[in-house]
Residue frames as a rotation matrix with the C-alpha (Angstrom) as fourth column:
MET 1
0.260 0.888 -0.379 15.23
0.945 -0.153 0.290 -10.91
0.199 -0.433 -0.879 2.90
LYS 2
-0.074 -0.378 -0.923 17.38
0.612 -0.748 0.257 -7.95
-0.787 -0.546 0.287 3.93
TYR 3
-0.944 -0.326 -0.059 17.67
0.141 -0.557 0.819 -6.65
-0.300 0.764 0.571 0.35
LEU 4
-0.429 0.865 0.258 13.96
0.737 0.170 0.654 -7.28
0.522 0.471 -0.711 -0.25
LYS 5
0.266 0.503 -0.822 13.11
0.894 -0.447 0.016 -4.96
-0.360 -0.739 -0.569 2.65
TRP 6
-0.441 -0.510 -0.738 15.26
0.191 -0.857 0.478 -2.20
-0.877 0.070 0.476 1.13
ILE 7
-0.947 0.080 0.310 13.82
0.310 -0.018 0.951 -2.75
0.082 0.997 -0.007 -2.36
ILE 8
-0.053 0.998 0.027 10.26
0.844 0.031 0.535 -2.41
0.533 0.051 -0.845 -1.05
GLY 9
0.240 0.183 -0.953 10.94
0.888 -0.438 0.140 0.13
-0.391 -0.880 -0.268 1.71
ILE 10
-0.677 -0.601 -0.425 12.84
0.401 -0.785 0.472 2.82
-0.618 0.149 0.772 -0.22
PRO 11
-0.816 0.427 0.390 10.24
0.256 -0.340 0.905 3.32
0.519 0.838 0.168 -3.04
LEU 12
0.151 0.913 -0.378 7.45
0.842 0.081 0.533 3.22
0.517 -0.399 -0.757 -0.44
LEU 13
-0.023 -0.247 -0.969 9.21
0.796 -0.590 0.132 5.89
-0.604 -0.768 0.210 1.64
ILE 14
-0.940 -0.341 0.005 9.68
0.261 -0.710 0.654 8.08
-0.219 0.616 0.757 -1.47
VAL 15
-0.439 0.855 0.275 5.97
0.479 -0.036 0.877 7.78
0.760 0.517 -0.394 -2.31
VAL 16
0.322 0.565 -0.760 4.94
0.941 -0.107 0.320 8.71
0.099 -0.818 -0.566 1.25
VAL 17
-0.365 -0.544 -0.756 7.31
0.604 -0.756 0.252 11.71
-0.708 -0.365 0.604 1.38
ALA 18
-0.963 0.024 0.269 6.13
0.219 -0.514 0.829 12.95
0.158 0.857 0.490 -2.04
PHE 19
-0.115 0.993 -0.028 2.48
0.694 0.101 0.713 12.55
0.711 0.063 -0.700 -1.02
LEU 20
0.297 0.182 -0.937 3.00
0.902 -0.375 0.213 14.50
-0.313 -0.909 -0.276 2.21
HIS 21
-0.675 -0.629 -0.385 5.02
0.451 -0.765 0.459 17.19
-0.584 0.136 0.800 0.43
TYR 22
-0.812 0.426 0.399 2.23
0.281 -0.313 0.907 17.69
0.511 0.849 0.134 -2.10
THR 23
0.034 0.978 -0.207 -0.68
0.641 0.138 0.755 17.52
0.767 -0.159 -0.622 0.34
LEU 24
0.094 -0.014 -0.995 0.49
0.959 -0.265 0.095 19.30
-0.266 -0.964 -0.011 3.49
PRO 25
0.926 0.341 0.164 0.17
0.374 -0.891 -0.257 23.10
0.058 0.299 -0.953 3.51
GLY 26
-0.212 -0.977 -0.024 3.13
0.977 -0.212 0.015 25.27
-0.020 -0.020 1.000 2.65
ARG 27
0.776 0.437 -0.455 3.53
0.463 -0.884 -0.060 29.02
-0.429 -0.164 -0.888 3.06
ASP 28
-0.123 -0.777 0.617 5.41
0.972 -0.221 -0.085 31.39
0.202 0.589 0.782 0.77
VAL 29
0.189 0.099 -0.977 6.26
0.414 -0.910 -0.012 35.01
-0.890 -0.403 -0.213 1.52
VAL 30
-0.480 -0.238 0.844 5.63
0.877 -0.093 0.472 36.82
-0.034 0.967 0.253 -1.78
ARG 31
-0.618 0.309 -0.723 4.28
-0.128 -0.947 -0.294 40.05
-0.776 -0.089 0.624 -3.21
ILE 32
0.083 0.756 0.649 1.06
0.725 0.400 -0.560 39.97
-0.683 0.517 -0.515 -5.24
VAL 33
-0.804 -0.410 -0.430 1.34
-0.003 -0.722 0.692 41.67
-0.594 0.558 0.579 -8.65
GLY 34
-0.527 0.667 -0.527 -1.97
-0.846 -0.350 0.403 40.72
0.085 0.658 0.748 -10.23
THR 35
-0.321 0.519 0.792 -4.84
-0.116 0.808 -0.577 38.30
-0.940 -0.277 -0.200 -10.71
ASP 36
-0.651 0.082 -0.754 -6.19
-0.759 -0.053 0.649 36.65
0.014 0.995 0.097 -13.80
VAL 37
0.176 0.705 0.688 -8.88
-0.348 0.698 -0.626 34.28
-0.921 -0.129 0.368 -15.06
LYS 38
-0.619 -0.457 -0.639 -7.99
-0.765 0.165 0.623 31.86
-0.179 0.874 -0.451 -17.83
ARG 39
0.639 0.755 -0.148 -10.01
-0.760 0.591 -0.269 29.37
-0.115 0.284 0.952 -19.82
MET 40
-0.435 -0.861 0.263 -8.25
-0.842 0.492 0.221 26.06
-0.320 -0.125 -0.939 -19.19
ASP 41
0.515 0.454 -0.728 -8.61
-0.655 0.755 0.007 22.71
0.553 0.473 0.686 -20.93
ILE 42
0.116 -0.445 0.888 -7.81
-0.882 0.366 0.299 20.22
-0.457 -0.818 -0.350 -18.18
GLY 43
0.415 -0.030 -0.909 -6.10
-0.713 0.610 -0.345 17.25
0.565 0.792 0.232 -19.76
SER 44
0.282 -0.364 -0.888 -3.63
0.206 0.927 -0.315 14.60
0.937 -0.094 0.336 -18.65
SER 45
-0.786 -0.617 -0.022 -2.67
0.186 -0.202 -0.962 16.57
0.589 -0.760 0.273 -15.53
ALA 46
0.079 0.938 0.336 -6.26
-0.237 -0.310 0.921 16.59
0.968 -0.153 0.198 -14.20
PHE 47
0.336 0.008 -0.942 -5.12
0.759 0.590 0.276 14.85
0.558 -0.807 0.192 -11.01
PHE 48
-0.556 -0.690 -0.462 -3.22
0.831 -0.469 -0.300 18.00
-0.010 -0.551 0.835 -10.03
TRP 49
-0.743 0.418 0.523 -6.23
-0.216 -0.889 0.404 20.28
0.634 0.187 0.751 -10.44
ALA 50
-0.882 0.459 0.106 -9.00
-0.049 0.135 -0.990 20.78
-0.469 -0.878 -0.097 -7.92
ALA 51
-0.295 0.880 0.373 -12.69
0.917 0.370 -0.146 21.27
-0.267 0.299 -0.916 -8.60
PRO 52
-0.463 0.258 0.848 -14.70
0.355 -0.823 0.444 24.07
0.812 0.507 0.289 -10.18
ASP 53
-0.784 0.185 0.593 -16.47
-0.548 -0.656 -0.519 26.47
0.293 -0.732 0.615 -7.85
ALA 54
-0.863 0.499 0.074 -18.97
0.335 0.676 -0.656 24.84
-0.377 -0.542 -0.751 -5.53
GLY 55
-0.006 0.973 -0.229 -22.43
0.120 -0.226 -0.967 24.79
-0.993 -0.033 -0.116 -7.10
THR 56
0.078 -0.017 -0.997 -21.20
-0.905 -0.421 -0.064 25.00
-0.418 0.907 -0.048 -10.69
ASN 57
0.950 0.311 -0.023 -21.21
-0.283 0.829 -0.482 22.29
-0.131 0.464 0.876 -13.34
PRO 58
0.157 -0.933 0.324 -18.05
-0.102 0.311 0.945 20.16
-0.982 -0.181 -0.047 -13.41
ASN 59
0.993 0.115 0.006 -16.36
0.002 0.038 -0.999 20.43
-0.115 0.993 0.038 -16.77
TRP 60
0.337 -0.928 0.159 -12.93
0.862 0.372 0.343 19.65
-0.377 0.022 0.926 -18.16
THR 61
-0.481 -0.413 0.773 -12.92
0.667 -0.745 0.017 23.06
0.569 0.523 0.634 -19.84
ARG 62
0.596 0.677 -0.432 -13.52
0.788 -0.387 0.480 25.82
0.158 -0.626 -0.764 -17.33
ASP 63
0.455 -0.392 0.800 -12.43
-0.172 -0.920 -0.352 29.22
0.874 0.022 -0.486 -16.11
VAL 64
0.401 -0.433 -0.807 -9.67
0.873 0.449 0.192 29.08
0.279 -0.782 0.558 -13.50
ARG 65
0.967 -0.079 0.241 -8.61
-0.152 -0.942 0.298 31.96
0.203 -0.325 -0.924 -11.27
PHE 66
0.271 -0.940 -0.206 -4.90
0.817 0.338 -0.467 32.67
0.508 -0.042 0.860 -10.91
ILE 67
0.972 -0.119 -0.203 -2.89
0.032 -0.785 0.618 34.84
-0.233 -0.607 -0.760 -8.54
SER 68
0.502 -0.834 0.229 0.41
0.483 0.051 -0.874 36.16
0.717 0.549 0.429 -9.88
THR 69
0.961 -0.260 -0.097 3.13
-0.030 -0.445 0.895 36.96
-0.276 -0.857 -0.436 -7.34
VAL 70
0.437 -0.896 -0.079 6.89
-0.182 -0.002 -0.983 37.46
0.881 0.444 -0.164 -7.15
TRP 71
0.502 -0.422 -0.755 9.47
0.833 0.471 0.291 36.20
0.233 -0.775 0.588 -4.70
PRO 72
0.749 -0.280 -0.600 11.65
0.171 -0.793 0.585 38.71
-0.640 -0.541 -0.546 -2.82
ASP 73
-0.343 -0.939 0.007 14.39
0.205 -0.067 0.976 38.14
-0.917 0.337 0.216 -5.43
GLY 74
-0.314 0.289 -0.904 11.97
-0.752 -0.657 0.051 38.99
-0.579 0.697 0.423 -8.27
ARG 75
-0.993 -0.036 -0.114 11.31
-0.098 0.787 0.608 35.49
0.068 0.615 -0.785 -9.59
PRO 76
-0.303 0.953 -0.022 7.66
-0.822 -0.250 0.512 34.84
0.483 0.174 0.858 -10.55
ARG 77
-0.983 0.158 0.094 5.37
0.080 0.826 -0.558 32.58
-0.166 -0.541 -0.825 -8.57
VAL 78
-0.500 0.845 -0.190 1.89
-0.723 -0.287 0.628 31.77
0.476 0.452 0.755 -9.90
TYR 79
-0.877 0.326 0.354 -0.90
-0.052 0.667 -0.743 30.08
-0.478 -0.670 -0.568 -7.94
ARG 80
-0.560 0.828 -0.015 -4.21
0.158 0.124 0.979 28.72
0.813 0.546 -0.201 -9.11
ASN 81
-0.865 0.362 0.349 -7.19
-0.479 -0.386 -0.788 29.67
-0.151 -0.849 0.507 -6.97
GLU 82
-0.381 0.708 -0.595 -9.70
-0.322 0.502 0.803 26.82
0.867 0.497 0.037 -7.01
ASP 83
0.278 0.561 0.780 -12.23
-0.960 0.127 0.251 25.47
0.042 -0.818 0.574 -4.54
THR 84
-0.853 -0.508 -0.120 -11.31
-0.494 0.860 -0.131 22.09
0.169 -0.052 -0.984 -3.10
ASP 85
0.089 0.977 -0.193 -14.97
-0.685 0.201 0.700 21.51
0.723 0.070 0.687 -2.24
TRP 86
0.661 0.209 0.721 -15.46
-0.705 0.503 0.500 18.26
-0.258 -0.839 0.480 -0.27
GLY 87
0.879 -0.313 -0.360 -12.75
0.002 0.757 -0.653 16.45
0.477 0.573 0.666 -2.17
TRP 88
0.610 -0.758 -0.232 -9.09
0.662 0.326 0.675 15.70
-0.436 -0.565 0.701 -1.55
PRO 89
-0.703 -0.428 -0.568 -7.06
0.483 0.298 -0.823 17.17
0.522 -0.853 -0.002 -0.02
PRO 90
0.132 0.924 -0.359 -9.54
0.910 0.030 0.413 18.00
0.392 -0.381 -0.837 2.75
TYR 91
-0.894 -0.434 -0.112 -9.08
0.446 -0.836 -0.321 21.77
0.045 -0.337 0.941 2.98
PHE 92
-0.017 0.994 -0.109 -12.83
0.971 -0.010 -0.240 22.37
-0.240 -0.110 -0.965 2.43
LYS 93
-0.771 -0.330 -0.545 -12.14
0.187 -0.935 0.301 25.54
-0.609 0.130 0.783 0.48
PHE 94
0.029 0.859 0.511 -15.25
0.976 0.087 -0.202 27.26
-0.218 0.504 -0.836 -0.90
ASP 95
0.691 0.271 -0.670 -14.08
0.338 -0.941 -0.032 30.89
-0.639 -0.204 -0.742 -0.99
SER 96
-0.194 -0.823 0.533 -11.83
0.919 0.038 0.392 31.17
-0.343 0.566 0.750 -4.04
SER 97
0.242 0.338 0.909 -13.73
0.685 -0.724 0.087 34.25
0.687 0.602 -0.407 -5.22
ASN 98
0.990 0.108 -0.091 -13.16
0.139 -0.632 0.762 35.94
0.025 -0.767 -0.641 -1.83
ILE 99
0.294 -0.953 -0.067 -9.43
0.573 0.120 0.811 35.21
-0.765 -0.277 0.581 -2.02
THR 100
-0.180 -0.300 0.937 -9.33
0.958 -0.270 0.098 36.80
0.224 0.915 0.336 -5.47
ALA 101
0.687 0.505 0.523 -11.05
0.374 -0.862 0.341 39.91
0.623 -0.039 -0.781 -4.09
ARG 102
0.865 -0.415 -0.281 -8.52
0.171 -0.283 0.944 40.17
-0.471 -0.865 -0.174 -1.27
ALA 103
-0.042 -0.922 0.385 -5.64
0.832 0.181 0.525 39.72
-0.554 0.343 0.759 -3.68
GLN 104
0.046 0.124 0.991 -6.97
0.821 -0.569 0.033 42.46
0.568 0.813 -0.128 -5.98
ASP 105
0.942 0.316 0.117 -7.39
0.183 -0.771 0.610 44.78
0.283 -0.553 -0.784 -3.01
LEU 106
0.563 -0.798 -0.214 -3.78
0.368 0.010 0.930 44.19
-0.740 -0.602 0.299 -1.90
VAL 107
-0.102 -0.588 0.803 -2.50
0.993 -0.017 0.113 44.94
-0.053 0.809 0.586 -5.42
LYS 108
0.422 0.387 0.820 -4.11
0.545 -0.831 0.112 48.40
0.724 0.400 -0.562 -5.27
LYS 109
0.895 -0.094 -0.437 -2.43
0.362 -0.419 0.833 49.35
-0.261 -0.903 -0.341 -2.00
GLU 110
0.745 -0.655 0.128 0.54
-0.455 -0.638 -0.621 51.70
0.489 0.404 -0.773 -2.15
GLY 111
-0.006 -0.863 0.505 4.01
-0.991 0.072 0.111 50.38
-0.132 -0.500 -0.856 -1.44
ASP 112
-0.471 -0.259 -0.843 5.20
-0.444 0.896 -0.027 46.80
0.762 0.362 -0.537 -1.31
VAL 113
0.255 0.618 0.744 2.73
-0.963 0.233 0.136 44.60
-0.089 -0.751 0.655 0.52
TRP 114
-0.680 -0.556 -0.478 4.14
-0.567 0.812 -0.139 41.21
0.466 0.176 -0.867 1.43
VAL 115
0.372 0.875 0.311 1.84
-0.925 0.320 0.205 38.31
0.080 -0.364 0.928 2.09
ALA 116
-0.751 -0.446 0.487 2.13
-0.493 0.869 0.035 34.71
-0.439 -0.213 -0.873 3.24
VAL 117
0.040 0.739 -0.673 0.28
-0.952 0.233 0.200 32.53
0.304 0.632 0.713 0.76
THR 118
-0.337 -0.037 0.941 -0.82
-0.519 0.841 -0.153 29.23
-0.786 -0.540 -0.303 2.25
HIS 119
0.228 0.324 -0.918 -1.01
-0.965 0.200 -0.169 26.60
0.129 0.925 0.359 -0.48
TYR 120
0.181 -0.273 0.945 -0.62
-0.177 0.936 0.305 22.96
-0.968 -0.222 0.121 -1.34
GLY 121
0.897 0.161 0.411 0.71
0.323 0.395 -0.860 21.30
-0.301 0.904 0.303 -4.48
TRP 122
-0.122 -0.989 0.080 3.66
0.603 -0.010 0.798 21.85
-0.789 0.146 0.597 -6.80
ARG 123
0.606 0.158 -0.780 4.59
-0.490 -0.699 -0.521 24.18
-0.627 0.698 -0.346 -9.61
VAL 124
-0.219 -0.606 0.764 5.68
0.405 0.656 0.637 22.09
-0.887 0.449 0.102 -12.61
GLU 125
-0.109 0.150 -0.983 5.98
-0.627 -0.777 -0.049 24.23
-0.771 0.611 0.178 -15.73
LEU 126
-0.919 -0.339 -0.200 6.51
-0.364 0.537 0.761 21.23
-0.151 0.773 -0.617 -18.01
PHE 127
-0.723 0.689 -0.052 3.02
0.652 0.705 0.277 19.85
0.228 0.166 -0.959 -17.25
THR 128
-0.493 0.520 0.697 1.30
-0.213 -0.849 0.483 23.21
0.843 0.090 0.530 -16.52
ILE 129
0.212 0.471 -0.856 0.74
0.762 0.470 0.447 22.37
0.613 -0.747 -0.259 -12.86
PHE 130
-0.276 -0.222 0.935 0.23
-0.263 -0.918 -0.296 25.11
0.924 -0.328 0.195 -10.27
PRO 131
-0.862 0.043 -0.506 -0.04
0.491 0.323 -0.809 25.08
0.128 -0.945 -0.299 -6.47
ASN 132
0.044 0.964 0.263 -3.50
0.564 -0.241 0.790 25.92
0.825 0.113 -0.554 -5.17
ALA 133
-0.787 -0.302 0.538 -3.70
-0.172 -0.730 -0.661 28.99
0.593 -0.613 0.523 -2.90
ILE 134
-0.237 0.681 -0.693 -5.70
0.825 0.518 0.228 28.31
0.514 -0.517 -0.684 0.28
ASP 135
0.716 0.434 -0.547 -5.31
0.675 -0.629 0.386 31.57
-0.177 -0.646 -0.743 2.17
ILE 136
0.009 -0.675 0.738 -3.59
0.513 -0.630 -0.583 34.97
0.858 0.384 0.341 2.05
GLU 137
0.735 0.149 -0.661 -2.22
0.671 -0.297 0.679 36.74
-0.095 -0.943 -0.318 5.12
VAL 138
0.686 -0.489 0.538 -0.37
-0.132 -0.811 -0.570 40.06
0.716 0.320 -0.621 5.22
VAL 139
0.539 -0.612 -0.579 3.07
0.842 0.390 0.372 39.86
-0.002 -0.688 0.725 6.90
ASP 140
0.628 -0.299 -0.719 5.60
0.190 -0.837 0.514 42.45
-0.755 -0.459 -0.469 8.01
GLY 141
0.319 -0.584 -0.746 8.11
-0.858 -0.513 0.035 41.94
-0.403 0.629 -0.665 5.23
PRO 142
0.551 -0.103 -0.828 9.96
-0.608 0.630 -0.483 39.52
0.571 0.770 0.285 2.94
ASP 143
-0.511 -0.834 -0.205 12.18
-0.400 0.442 -0.803 38.28
0.761 -0.328 -0.560 5.81
THR 144
0.162 0.664 0.730 9.27
-0.983 0.042 0.180 37.13
0.089 -0.747 0.659 7.99
LEU 145
-0.872 -0.487 -0.060 10.01
-0.469 0.863 -0.188 33.77
0.143 -0.136 -0.980 9.61
LEU 146
0.232 0.968 -0.099 7.23
-0.929 0.251 0.273 31.24
0.289 0.029 0.957 9.15
ILE 147
-0.792 -0.461 0.399 7.36
-0.581 0.771 -0.262 28.09
-0.187 -0.440 -0.878 11.27
PRO 148
-0.271 0.721 -0.638 5.20
-0.585 0.403 0.704 25.23
0.764 0.564 0.313 9.92
TRP 149
-0.618 0.019 0.786 3.78
-0.758 0.249 -0.602 24.17
-0.208 -0.968 -0.140 13.28
PHE 150
0.477 0.869 0.127 0.93
-0.780 0.486 -0.394 22.18
-0.404 0.089 0.910 11.75
ASN 151
0.568 -0.311 -0.762 3.28
-0.500 0.606 -0.619 20.17
0.654 0.732 0.189 9.53
ILE 152
-0.549 -0.821 0.157 5.66
-0.596 0.253 -0.762 19.49
0.586 -0.512 -0.628 12.43
LEU 153
-0.371 0.491 0.788 2.83
-0.789 0.280 -0.546 18.30
-0.489 -0.825 0.283 14.68
PHE 154
0.670 0.680 -0.298 1.25
-0.727 0.520 -0.449 16.23
-0.150 0.518 0.842 11.90
ILE 155
0.240 -0.661 -0.711 4.53
-0.486 0.552 -0.677 14.47
0.840 0.509 -0.189 11.06
LEU 156
-0.716 -0.484 0.503 5.25
-0.659 0.233 -0.715 13.79
0.228 -0.844 -0.486 14.75
VAL 157
0.030 0.818 0.575 1.79
-0.782 0.377 -0.496 12.28
-0.623 -0.435 0.651 15.21
LEU 158
0.746 0.226 -0.626 2.21
-0.629 0.547 -0.552 10.26
0.218 0.806 0.551 12.00
ALA 159
-0.220 -0.911 -0.348 5.64
-0.549 0.411 -0.728 9.01
0.806 0.031 -0.591 13.13
ALA 160
-0.642 0.042 0.765 4.25
-0.731 0.266 -0.628 8.05
-0.230 -0.963 -0.140 16.56
LEU 161
0.465 0.876 0.131 1.36
-0.741 0.466 -0.483 6.22
-0.484 0.128 0.866 14.90
GLY 162
0.523 -0.346 -0.779 3.78
-0.589 0.514 -0.624 4.42
0.617 0.784 0.065 12.58
MET 163
-0.610 -0.781 0.133 5.96
-0.600 0.345 -0.722 3.35
0.518 -0.520 -0.679 15.53
LEU 164
-0.291 0.596 0.748 2.87
-0.783 0.301 -0.544 2.12
-0.550 -0.744 0.380 17.38
ILE 165
0.740 0.566 -0.363 1.76
-0.667 0.548 -0.505 0.08
-0.087 0.616 0.783 14.37
LEU 166
0.129 -0.791 -0.598 5.27
-0.543 0.448 -0.710 -1.34
0.830 0.417 -0.371 13.94
LYS 167
-0.716 -0.374 0.590 5.45
-0.692 0.263 -0.673 -2.24
0.096 -0.889 -0.447 17.62
THR 168
0.155 0.870 0.468 2.04
-0.784 0.397 -0.478 -3.92
-0.601 -0.293 0.743 17.46
VAL 169
0.723 0.070 -0.687 3.04
-0.599 0.560 -0.572 -5.91
0.345 0.825 0.447 14.38
ASN 170
-0.314 -0.921 -0.232 6.29
-0.561 0.377 -0.737 -7.04
0.766 -0.101 -0.635 16.03
ALA 171
-0.570 0.172 0.804 4.42
-0.756 0.273 -0.595 -8.08
-0.322 -0.946 -0.026 19.19
PHE 172
0.576 0.817 0.014 1.89
-0.711 0.509 -0.484 -10.03
-0.403 0.269 0.875 17.11
LYS 173
0.425 -0.505 -0.751 4.76
-0.585 0.480 -0.654 -11.65
0.691 0.717 -0.092 15.23
LYS 174
-0.639 -0.735 0.228 6.46
-0.632 0.332 -0.700 -12.74
0.439 -0.591 -0.677 18.45
ARG 175
-0.398 0.559 0.727 3.25
-0.704 0.322 -0.633 -14.08
-0.588 -0.764 0.265 19.99
ARG 176
0.546 0.818 0.183 1.63
-0.454 0.472 -0.756 -15.72
-0.704 0.329 0.629 16.97
ILE 177
0.841 -0.167 -0.514 4.03
-0.482 0.199 -0.853 -16.21
0.245 0.966 0.087 14.09
ASP 178
-0.105 -0.993 0.051 7.41
-0.908 0.075 -0.412 -16.94
0.405 -0.089 -0.910 15.70
PRO 179
-0.211 0.018 0.977 6.13
-0.671 0.724 -0.158 -19.91
-0.711 -0.689 -0.141 17.77
VAL 180
0.813 0.544 0.207 4.66
-0.201 0.596 -0.778 -21.48
-0.546 0.591 0.593 14.63
VAL 181
0.650 -0.649 -0.396 7.89
-0.569 -0.069 -0.820 -20.93
0.505 0.757 -0.414 12.71
ASP 182
-0.281 -0.786 0.551 9.94
-0.959 0.208 -0.192 -22.33
0.036 -0.583 -0.812 15.60
SER 183
0.167 0.410 0.897 7.72
-0.462 0.836 -0.297 -25.42
-0.871 -0.365 0.329 15.82
ILE 184
0.975 0.154 -0.157 8.10
-0.203 0.354 -0.913 -25.97
-0.085 0.923 0.376 12.09
ASP 185
0.258 -0.958 -0.127 11.87
-0.783 -0.130 -0.608 -25.56
0.566 0.257 -0.784 12.38
GLY 186
-0.275 -0.323 0.906 11.93
-0.867 0.490 -0.089 -28.00
-0.415 -0.810 -0.415 15.31
PHE 187
0.620 0.585 0.523 9.86
-0.268 0.784 -0.560 -30.50
-0.738 0.207 0.643 13.36
MET 188
0.882 -0.330 -0.338 12.16
-0.324 0.097 -0.941 -30.23
0.343 0.939 -0.021 10.36
ASP 189
-0.090 -0.950 0.299 15.22
-0.944 -0.014 -0.329 -30.64
0.317 -0.312 -0.896 12.61
ASP 190
-0.028 0.156 0.987 13.69
-0.640 0.756 -0.138 -33.74
-0.768 -0.635 0.079 14.17
VAL 191
0.920 0.379 0.104 12.92
-0.142 0.569 -0.810 -35.14
-0.366 0.730 0.577 10.74
GLY 192
0.561 -0.783 -0.271 16.47
-0.597 -0.155 -0.787 -34.39
0.574 0.603 -0.554 9.65
ASP 193
-0.261 -0.661 0.704 17.94
-0.960 0.256 -0.116 -36.02
-0.103 -0.706 -0.701 12.80
ASN 194
0.330 0.462 0.823 15.78
-0.383 0.863 -0.330 -39.11
-0.863 -0.207 0.462 12.36
ALA 195
0.978 0.013 -0.208 16.75
-0.203 0.281 -0.938 -39.36
0.046 0.960 0.277 8.71
GLU 196
0.180 -0.984 -0.010 20.42
-0.829 -0.147 -0.540 -39.03
0.530 0.106 -0.842 9.63
GLN 197
-0.221 -0.201 0.954 20.08
-0.812 0.580 -0.066 -41.71
-0.540 -0.790 -0.291 12.30
ALA 198
0.715 0.551 0.431 18.30
-0.207 0.755 -0.622 -43.97
-0.668 0.356 0.654 9.84
ARG 199
0.796 -0.479 -0.370 21.05
-0.415 0.014 -0.910 -43.46
0.441 0.878 -0.187 7.26
ALA 200
-0.146 -0.903 0.404 23.73
-0.961 0.033 -0.275 -44.14
0.235 -0.429 -0.872 9.86
HIS 201
0.036 0.250 0.968 21.94
-0.596 0.783 -0.180 -47.31
-0.802 -0.570 0.177 11.05
ALA 202
0.939 0.339 0.059 21.49
-0.140 0.533 -0.834 -48.54
-0.315 0.775 0.548 7.49
SER 203
0.484 -0.836 -0.259 25.12
-0.659 -0.154 -0.736 -47.83
0.575 0.527 -0.625 6.71
LYS 204
-0.266 -0.572 0.776 26.20
-0.940 0.332 -0.078 -49.77
-0.213 -0.750 -0.626 9.83
ARG 205
0.408 0.506 0.760 24.00
-0.324 0.858 -0.397 -52.74
-0.854 -0.085 0.514 8.92
ALA 206
0.966 -0.072 -0.248 25.35
-0.229 0.205 -0.952 -52.74
0.119 0.976 0.181 5.38
SER 207
0.111 -0.992 0.063 28.91
-0.879 -0.127 -0.460 -52.58
0.464 -0.004 -0.886 6.66
GLU 208
-0.181 -0.131 0.975 28.27
-0.765 0.641 -0.056 -55.48
-0.618 -0.756 -0.216 9.05
ALA 209
0.764 0.522 0.380 26.67
-0.162 0.724 -0.670 -57.53
-0.625 0.450 0.638 6.29
THR 210
0.764 -0.537 -0.359 29.60
-0.464 -0.070 -0.883 -56.86
0.449 0.841 -0.303 3.97
SER 211
-0.181 -0.869 0.461 32.12
-0.973 0.091 -0.212 -57.82
0.142 -0.486 -0.862 6.66
GLY 212
0.104 0.296 0.950 30.22
-0.537 0.821 -0.197 -61.04
-0.837 -0.489 0.244 7.42
PHE 213
0.960 0.277 -0.032 30.10
-0.160 0.454 -0.877 -62.00
-0.229 0.847 0.480 3.72
ARG 214
0.397 -0.892 -0.216 33.84
-0.719 -0.156 -0.678 -61.38
0.571 0.425 -0.703 3.42
ARG 215
-0.277 -0.483 0.830 34.56
-0.907 0.416 -0.061 -63.58
-0.317 -0.770 -0.554 6.44
TRP 216
0.517 0.554 0.652 32.39
-0.287 0.830 -0.478 -66.39
-0.806 0.060 0.588 4.94
LEU 217
0.922 -0.227 -0.314 34.23
-0.289 0.136 -0.947 -66.21
0.258 0.964 0.060 1.64
LYS 218
0.051 -0.986 0.159 37.59
-0.905 -0.113 -0.409 -66.28
0.422 -0.123 -0.898 3.39
ARG 219
-0.053 -0.012 0.999 36.60
-0.758 0.651 -0.033 -69.32
-0.650 -0.759 -0.043 5.49
TRP 220
0.656 0.447 0.608 35.46
-0.014 0.813 -0.583 -71.41
-0.754 0.374 0.540 2.52
PHE 221
0.935 -0.245 0.255 37.78
0.287 0.104 -0.952 -70.27
0.207 0.964 0.167 -0.22
GLY 222
0.310 -0.885 -0.348 40.81
0.920 0.187 0.343 -69.19
-0.238 -0.426 0.873 1.75
């Protein structure tokens, strides 16, 4: 039972952590270098793409907005800019065109303008997967400290809810399940004790019968 809990628990924990890491918002401090619109054929990785703009026809081949940025060390970072509409995850984003306009305006400004891009999702080059930009906010510089207060609060609430559910399940188990299991164990112990007593009694009777038969033989045949 102990190993079964680990076998089930570890993969389940990995799935939950991966789901939260993909879904919860993250923020990157980057510098915008350009925007683009590409015609994309959404294929096997469709799960990692959002929806076309609200009010347009859904289609597997569509134009997708992108925002090109660079990290402070010069490495590229590309975001897709899609509406989430009313779907999952529930960011209710309908302003992808406005975000593109803001990004283009920031590119035209003189000097290095650093922004915090709020996003969800992963960047996986092998499967052409991009994080989806949710919001853009100008920050003071590349060393700006961003504390994910929402994620911290959400995880704390989720952990508290999980502990409450676990406590409720344990209480239900003690009140409802354990007494039934104990009664079954007691019944099986009683059955086992009765069977053992019956075997002992039968063995005693057989031993007495054997002894009596031996005494009878000895009396008559010497």
